[in-house]
C-alpha positions as CSV (number, residue, x, y, z in Angstrom):
1,M,28.1,-2.1,-8.8
2,N,29.7,0.5,-11.3
3,V,26.5,0.8,-13.2
4,K,25.7,4.2,-15.0
5,P,22.2,5.6,-15.0
6,I,22.2,5.6,-18.8
7,S,23.4,2.4,-19.8
8,F,22.1,-0.9,-21.4
9,K,21.4,-2.5,-17.9
10,M,19.6,0.3,-16.5
11,I,17.6,1.0,-19.7
12,Q,16.5,-2.7,-19.3
13,L,15.1,-2.0,-15.9
14,Y,13.3,1.1,-17.3
15,L,11.7,-0.7,-19.9
16,L,10.7,-3.3,-17.4
17,S,8.9,-0.8,-15.4
18,M,7.3,0.5,-18.3
19,L,6.1,-2.7,-19.3
20,F,4.7,-3.6,-15.8
21,F,2.8,-0.4,-15.3
22,T,1.4,-0.4,-19.1
23,A,-0.3,-3.4,-17.9
24,N,-2.0,-1.9,-14.8
25,S,-2.6,1.3,-16.8
26,V,-4.4,-0.4,-19.7
27,L,-6.5,-2.9,-17.4
28,T,-7.6,0.0,-15.2
29,V,-9.6,1.3,-18.2
30,I,-10.6,-1.9,-19.5
31,F,-11.8,-3.5,-16.4
32,P,-14.7,-0.9,-15.4
33,L,-15.8,-0.8,-19.2
34,Q,-15.9,-4.8,-19.4
35,A,-17.7,-5.0,-16.2
36,E,-20.1,-2.5,-17.2
37,H,-20.8,-4.2,-20.4
38,Y,-21.5,-7.6,-18.6
39,G,-23.8,-5.8,-16.3
40,F,-22.0,-5.1,-13.1
41,K,-23.4,-2.7,-10.7
42,T,-21.6,0.7,-10.1
43,S,-21.0,-0.4,-6.5
44,E,-19.5,-3.6,-7.6
45,I,-17.2,-2.0,-10.1
46,G,-16.0,0.4,-7.3
47,I,-15.4,-2.4,-5.2
48,M,-13.3,-4.2,-7.8
49,M,-11.3,-1.1,-8.7
50,G,-10.8,-0.1,-5.1
51,L,-9.2,-3.5,-4.2
52,Y,-6.3,-2.9,-6.1
53,M,-5.1,0.2,-3.9
54,F,-6.3,-1.5,-0.9
55,V,-4.2,-4.6,-1.2
56,C,-1.2,-2.5,-2.3
57,M,-1.2,-0.1,0.6
58,F,-2.1,-3.0,3.1
59,L,1.0,-5.1,2.1
60,R,3.4,-2.3,1.3
61,P,4.7,-2.1,5.1
62,F,5.5,-6.0,4.6
63,A,7.4,-5.7,1.3
64,G,10.4,-4.1,2.7
65,Q,10.5,-6.9,5.2
66,M,10.4,-9.5,2.6
67,I,12.9,-8.0,0.1
68,A,15.3,-7.7,2.9
69,K,14.8,-11.4,4.0
70,Y,15.1,-13.0,0.4
71,G,16.7,-10.1,-1.8
72,V,15.6,-8.1,-4.7
73,K,16.4,-10.5,-7.2
74,K,14.4,-13.3,-5.8
75,V,11.7,-11.2,-4.7
76,M,11.4,-9.8,-8.4
77,W,11.3,-13.3,-10.0
78,T,8.6,-14.3,-7.9
79,L,6.3,-11.1,-8.3
80,L,6.8,-11.1,-12.1
81,I,5.8,-14.9,-12.2
82,V,2.6,-13.8,-10.2
83,H,2.1,-11.0,-12.3
84,A,2.2,-13.1,-15.7
85,L,-0.2,-15.8,-14.0
86,A,-2.4,-12.7,-13.3
87,L,-2.7,-11.6,-16.8
88,V,-3.0,-15.2,-18.2
89,L,-5.8,-15.8,-15.6
90,Y,-7.6,-12.7,-16.9
91,V,-7.3,-14.0,-20.6
92,W,-8.6,-17.4,-19.6
93,L,-11.5,-16.5,-17.2
94,E,-12.0,-13.0,-18.8
95,V,-14.9,-11.2,-16.9
96,D,-15.2,-13.8,-14.0
97,S,-11.7,-13.3,-13.0
98,L,-11.9,-9.4,-12.4
99,Y,-12.0,-9.3,-8.7
100,A,-8.9,-12.1,-8.4
101,V,-7.0,-10.3,-11.1
102,R,-7.3,-7.0,-9.6
103,S,-6.4,-8.1,-6.1
104,L,-3.2,-9.6,-7.4
105,Q,-2.3,-6.7,-9.2
106,G,-2.3,-4.8,-6.1
107,V,0.0,-7.6,-4.3
108,V,2.4,-7.3,-7.0
109,T,2.5,-3.7,-7.2
110,A,3.2,-3.4,-3.7
111,F,6.3,-5.4,-3.9
112,F,7.4,-4.2,-7.5
113,S,7.8,-0.6,-6.6
114,M,9.5,-1.4,-3.5
115,S,11.9,-3.9,-5.1
116,M,12.7,-1.6,-8.1
117,Q,13.6,1.3,-5.7
118,I,15.7,-0.7,-3.3
119,G,17.4,-2.6,-6.2
120,I,18.3,0.8,-8.2
121,T,19.7,2.4,-5.0
122,D,21.8,-0.8,-4.4
123,I,23.3,-0.9,-7.9
124,L,24.0,2.8,-8.5
125,R,26.7,4.9,-7.1
126,D,25.8,7.5,-4.7
127,K,26.3,10.5,-7.2
128,D,24.2,8.6,-9.8
129,R,21.3,7.8,-7.5
130,G,19.2,10.8,-8.4
131,Q,19.4,10.7,-12.1
132,G,18.6,6.8,-11.7
133,M,15.5,7.4,-9.4
134,A,14.4,10.1,-12.0
135,M,14.6,7.9,-14.8
136,Y,12.9,5.2,-12.9
137,S,10.1,7.4,-12.0
138,L,9.7,8.8,-15.7
139,S,9.3,5.0,-16.7
140,T,6.3,4.5,-14.2
141,V,4.6,7.7,-15.4
142,L,4.7,7.3,-18.9
143,P,2.3,4.5,-19.2
144,G,-0.2,6.5,-17.3
145,L,-0.1,8.8,-20.4
146,Y,-0.5,6.4,-23.3
147,G,-2.1,3.4,-21.5
148,P,-5.7,4.9,-21.2
149,A,-5.4,6.0,-24.9
150,L,-4.2,2.6,-26.0
151,A,-6.9,1.0,-24.0
152,L,-9.7,2.9,-25.5
153,Y,-8.4,2.4,-28.9
154,L,-8.6,-1.4,-28.5
155,W,-11.8,-1.5,-26.4
156,S,-13.8,-2.6,-29.5
157,D,-11.6,-5.5,-30.2
158,M,-11.1,-7.8,-27.2
159,Q,-8.9,-10.3,-29.1
160,A,-6.5,-7.5,-29.7
161,I,-6.5,-6.6,-26.1
162,Y,-6.0,-10.2,-24.8
163,V,-3.0,-10.6,-27.4
164,L,-1.7,-7.3,-25.7
165,V,-2.1,-8.7,-22.2
166,I,-0.3,-11.7,-23.1
167,I,2.7,-9.8,-24.6
168,L,2.7,-7.7,-21.5
169,A,2.7,-10.9,-19.1
170,L,5.8,-12.4,-21.0
171,L,8.0,-9.5,-21.9
172,P,9.0,-8.6,-18.3
173,L,10.0,-12.0,-17.4
174,L,12.4,-12.0,-20.5
175,L,13.8,-8.4,-19.4
176,Q,14.2,-10.0,-16.0
177,F,17.1,-12.1,-17.2
178,R,20.5,-10.6,-16.9
179,T,19.1,-7.8,-14.7
180,P,22.0,-5.9,-12.6
181,F,20.0,-6.8,-9.2
182,E,22.4,-8.2,-6.6
183,E,21.4,-11.2,-4.4
184,T,21.8,-9.1,-1.2
185,K,20.2,-9.9,2.2
186,I,20.2,-7.5,5.3
187,E,19.3,-8.1,8.8
188,F,16.0,-6.7,9.7
189,K,13.3,-6.5,12.6
190,P,9.9,-8.3,12.2
191,F,7.3,-6.1,11.3
192,S,4.7,-5.8,14.2
193,L,2.4,-3.3,15.7
194,K,4.9,-2.6,18.4
195,L,7.4,-1.4,16.0
196,V,4.8,0.7,14.5
197,K,4.1,2.2,18.0
198,E,7.6,2.9,18.5
199,S,8.2,4.5,15.3
200,F,5.0,6.7,15.8
201,F,6.0,8.0,19.1
202,S,9.7,8.7,18.2
203,A,8.7,10.6,15.0
204,P,8.1,13.9,16.7
205,N,11.4,13.7,18.8
206,K,13.4,13.2,15.5
207,L,11.5,16.0,13.8
208,L,12.3,18.5,16.6
209,S,16.1,17.5,16.2
210,Q,16.1,18.7,12.9
211,K,15.7,22.5,13.6
212,W,16.9,23.5,10.3
213,L,13.9,21.7,8.6
214,I,11.5,23.2,10.8
215,T,12.9,26.6,10.1
216,S,12.7,26.2,6.5
217,R,9.1,25.1,6.8
218,L,8.0,28.2,8.8
219,C,9.9,30.4,6.3
220,R,8.3,28.9,3.6
221,M,4.8,29.4,5.0
222,V,5.4,33.0,6.0
223,I,6.7,33.7,2.2
224,L,3.4,31.9,1.0
């Protein structure tokens, strides 16, 4: 597609990413504060917060397989619906839903970041991909700057937090309409331990074949 990195369609994607990661950033601060307020033990809070990264890292290898099979657009719609349901579940059940919501956030994030990266790579021209990926990366980093401050500012008013969460659940779904993602599917090999083993043992040979890379790394080590 002939889409420029700075265009209405791409800004729509960057804004979608910002809203998605804003929800994660805000709730990453709110959840432990709320759990402590309701008497959760420190170990329980640690497990709850660790569920996000554990689930995300566990499912990441399968994300590419699912995107290749069903296409970026269909996967994005599915994960944004799950994302919205998770946030609505939090507003509905409040503290009783923290473990479930944190786990669902990990599931959605594993697929979201992969879908966005593949989708942006597909719709931008080769010469524009660097700028497009840089803008996407910026949109994922910015929520980490203002999200915690926003969460602490609203912490004393849970009703305001719930309203914000509902907004962050619905707006990404609205922005998903008319996104430039294509319904592309590619052939893929099913993910298996055998495939991981083959990739692991073939990696040294591939690395040794890149003599220029090894030389540059050695030179950098000597300079440092």
